[in-house]
N, C-alpha and C positions, 0 to 999 in steps of 0.2 A: 785264895781268900785269906792268906796269912793265917792259916789254921783257924778259919771261921772267927776272926777277930771282930769284936763289937763294932769297931769303927768302919768295918767293911759291910755291915748289915744295911740292906736297902729297905727291908720291910718284913712284915709277918702276915701270914694268912692261915687259912684252915689247914693247909698242908704242912706248914712249918715256916722256917725263916728263909729269907732270900738274901744272899750275899753277893757283893760285886767281887769278881775274881779275874784272873788273867791266865791265859793258856801259855805254854812255853813259847808258842809262836809270837806272843805279845798281844794276841786278840783279847779284848775285854769281853767278859761273859757274866751272866747272872747265874748263880748256883743256888738251887732250891734244895734244902735239906729237910727230909721228912722228920717231923716231930713224932716220936714213938707214942707220945701220950696225946697226940692231937686228934682233931675231929675226923680227919681223912687219913686213910691208911693204904695198905698194899694194893687194894682194888683200884683206888684212884691213881696210884702211882703207875700201875699197869696200863690203865685206860689212857693216861697222858702219854706214856711212851708209845703205845700202839697207835693212837690217833695221830700224834705228831710225826711218827715214822711214815705213816701212810699219806698224810695230807701236806701238800706244799703249795703255798700261794703267797703273793706279795703282801697280803693283808692278814696273814697268820704268822705268829711268832715261830722262829726257826729253832728246833731242838738240835743241839750240836752233839750231845751225848748223855749217857746216864751211868750210874753205878748201882749195882745191886749185889754188892759184895758183903757177905756176912749179914749183919743187921743194918748196914749202911744203905740208905736209899737217897740217891742224889740225882737231880736233873740239871743239865747244863744247857742254858739257852744263849742265844745272841743277846748282847746287852742293849737295852733300849734307853738311850741317854736322857730323854725328856720325861721319864717316869710315866705315870698313868694319867688318863684323862681326868680322873677324879682330882688329882693334885692341881690341875690347872683350872678347874671349875669351881671348887668349893674351898672355903676358908683360905682364899688367896691372900698372902701377905701384902701389905700396902706397896712395898717396893717392887712387887712382881706385876708385870704387864698382863692384864686380863686378855683372854683369847678374843680376837676380832671376829666379825661376822664371817668373813671369807674362810678363815681357818676352821671355824666351827662346821661350816658346810662341807669343807674338804674332809674333815675327820669323820663326819657322819656318812659321807659317800663311801669312803674307804672301809669303814667298819661294816657297812651294808654289803660291800663287795666280798668281804671275808665271810660273812654269813651266807651270802649267795653261793659261794664256793662249797660250803658245807652242805647246804640244802640241795643244790642242783648238780654240782659236778661230782661230788663224792657218791660212790655207789657201794652199798646202800647209803641213803642220805644220813648225815650226821646232825643230830639235834644238840645244840651247844649247851643249853639248859642253865647256863650261868652268865648270861649276857648282862653286864653292868659296867659302869664307868671305870671302876677300879681294875677291870680285866681288859680294858683297851689301853695298850701301851703305845707310847709315842717315840718314833725315831727322829732322825734329823729332818728338819722341815715339817715337823708335826705329822709325819707319815704314820697312820694308825695300824696296829696289828692286834688281833685277838690273842689272848694268852689264857693259860689255866684251863686245860681241857680235862681235868680230873673228873668232872661231873658229866662230860659229854656222853651221849647215848646214840647207838645206831637206830635210825628211824624205822618206821614200818615198811615192810616189803609186801609185794603181792597185793592181795585184796584187803589187807589190813589198813585201817584208817589211822590207828594210833598205837603207841606202845604204852603199856601200863607199868608204872614204876612208883617206888616210894617218892614222896615229894621232897626234892632237894633244890637248892638254889638260894636266892637271897630275898628276904621279905621286902616288898615294895616293887620288885621287878617281876615277880611271878604272875603269869597269866591266871585269871580267875578260875577257868575250867581246870587247869592243872593243879592249882592249889586245893580245889575242892574235891577232885575225883582221882588225881594221879594220872589222868590220861594225857599223854604227852604227844604233841605233833609239832611239825615245823612252824605252825602258826603260833605256838607258845613262844618261840624265839622272836617272832615278829612283834608280839606284844611287848616283850622285854626291850626290843630295839626301840619301840615307840616311847618307852619310859626314858631311855638314855637320850633319845633325840629331844624329848621335852626338857631334859636336864640341860642339854646344850643350848636350847632356845631361851629358857627362862633363868638359867643359872641356879635353880633350886635343886635341893637334894630329893631323891626318891622318897625318903622318909626323913623328916626333920622335926624332932621332938621339941626344939626350941621355938618353933612357930606356934601361933595361937591355934586353939582347937578348930578343926575344919580346914586348916591349911597344912597340917603335918604330913598328910599323904598327898604327894604331888599329883597323882592321877585324879583323886577325889576333888582336889582344889581346881584342877583344870577342866573337868567335865562340864560344869555349868558355863564356864567362860567360852568353851568351844561353840556354844549355841548363839553367842552374840558377837558378831564381827567387830562391833564398836569397842569391845574390850580387848581385842587382839593386841593393840599397841602396848597395853598395860602388862601383857604377859612377857614381853621381851626383858631379858636380863638387864637390870639397872646398870651393871658394869659396862654395858655397851654404850651408855650415855647417848642413846638415840642414834648411834652410828650403825644403821642397818637399813636395807631397802624395804620399804613398807610392803611392796608387792611380794618380795621374797619371804618376808615374815608371814604373810597370809598363806603363801603356798607351803612353807615349812610346817606351819601349825595344822594345815589341812592334811598333810602326810602323817604327822604325829597322831592326829585324831583318828585317821583311818586305821593305823596300826594298833590303836588302843580300843578298837571296837570290842564290846563285851562278848559278842558272838564270834568264835574263832573263824567260822566259815566266811564271815563278811570282811575279815582283814585281808589286805592285799597280799599278793605273792611277793616274796622278797626281790624277785627279778624286776618287778614293776617299781618297787621302792628304790632300787638301784638306779633305774632309768630316771625317775623323778629327781633324785638327789644329785645324780651326775649333772643334770641340767642346772639345778640350783647352784651347784659348786662351780659351774662354768660361767655363771653370770657374775663376774667379779664386781664387787661393790666398791665404788670410790667415794669416800666421805667428803672429798673436796670438790666433787663435780657440782656445777651450778644447779642443775635440776636432776633429781634422782628418779630415774625410772629405767627399767631394764628393757633394752631393745631386744626385739625378737629377731631371729633370722630364719631363713628357710630351712636350715639344717637342724632345727630344734627336734630332739628325739621324741618319738611317740612311744608310749608305754606298750610293751609287747603284750599281746592278747593271751596271756597264760595264767592270769590270776582269777579266772571266773568273773563274777559280776563286778568286781572292783577295778578291773583293768581299765575300763573306759573312764572311770572316775580319775584314774591316775594319768590319763592323757594329759600331756603338759599344757597348762593354761597358756604358757608362753607362745605356743604355736598359733594361738588365736590373736595374739596382741597386735600384729601388724598385718592382718589379713586385708585383701583388696576391698572387701565390703566396708571396712572402716576408713580406708584412705580416701574414699570418694565422698565423704561427708563434707558439709559446709565447714568453712574455716573456724577453728576454735583456738583459743589461747592455749599454749602448752600446758598451763596449770589445769585448766578445765579438762582438756583431753586426757591428761594423766589421771585425773581424779575419776573420770568416767570409765577409763580403761581399768583402773584398779577396782572400781565397783563391779564392773562386768566380770572381771576375773574372780573376784571374791564370791559373787553369786554362783558362778559356774562351779568353783571348788566346793562351795557350801552344799550345792545340790549333789 
């Protein structure tokens, strides 16, 4: 890090400063230095080392090493060259190309897979507790990885439904039941995921005090709009300049709305969210195609029936789009057929 020189600094968080460094082998790394006067301390350092030593997945950042010598506390990670998702979504400088629709869906699907690994593959499950756009780091080709595990918590085991803990995390991303009672479940992470997914779709920040009253909290702004499908196109990020598939937008907003349900039990299981988003990410949008609609194919994934009552809702609408029942109808112009299909899909997702 050239002895933690200022020009090597990548950013600063609750834990301390992060510097770009290089190992003797030449590999680029990110080095996090614990700030002794910072908000997070030894406990978070230990949690991060333990979690990342135990957890390995293509959508989780890789811990290369750490130092706990004397009063030094350092964490060494793989270097993520494209920075955080937040850097590419908010306050984007004019010369920087905004994220296109396909990249946004790819990032959302990858981040959901990272969360699925924590919830479903780790034993006991791990509740991430600080899912937000600044904690999603991007590698080559915008490959997303979750970082910053200092607040992660081992989930409930046995007959327990939740773990009780002091409320930590970031305002604007916290699930309501966790913020109010301190009761933490994997569904608290699903809510936070919904906020980030809404950020990806709308380009808005979770909390933005520069917006007019009533629009400062992203979820509070979106809730009434979720109830009126005609308002969906207005929710898309203006930076996309209309370059998105209308049906994909409807489906993405439907997934976000389900993740943001007030009642934790009615939110979908993260596995079902992964299925839905993997499908959306696979439907590559071409802004130059003459007519824009997403063709369905017989291999469209169906949501796994593991999320309770919401699994059926997350059955991909795409699997209905080209069903034989529809192909036998009287001839319609492509425009009319597209519109009717979009309306049918929207109704189904709305229900």
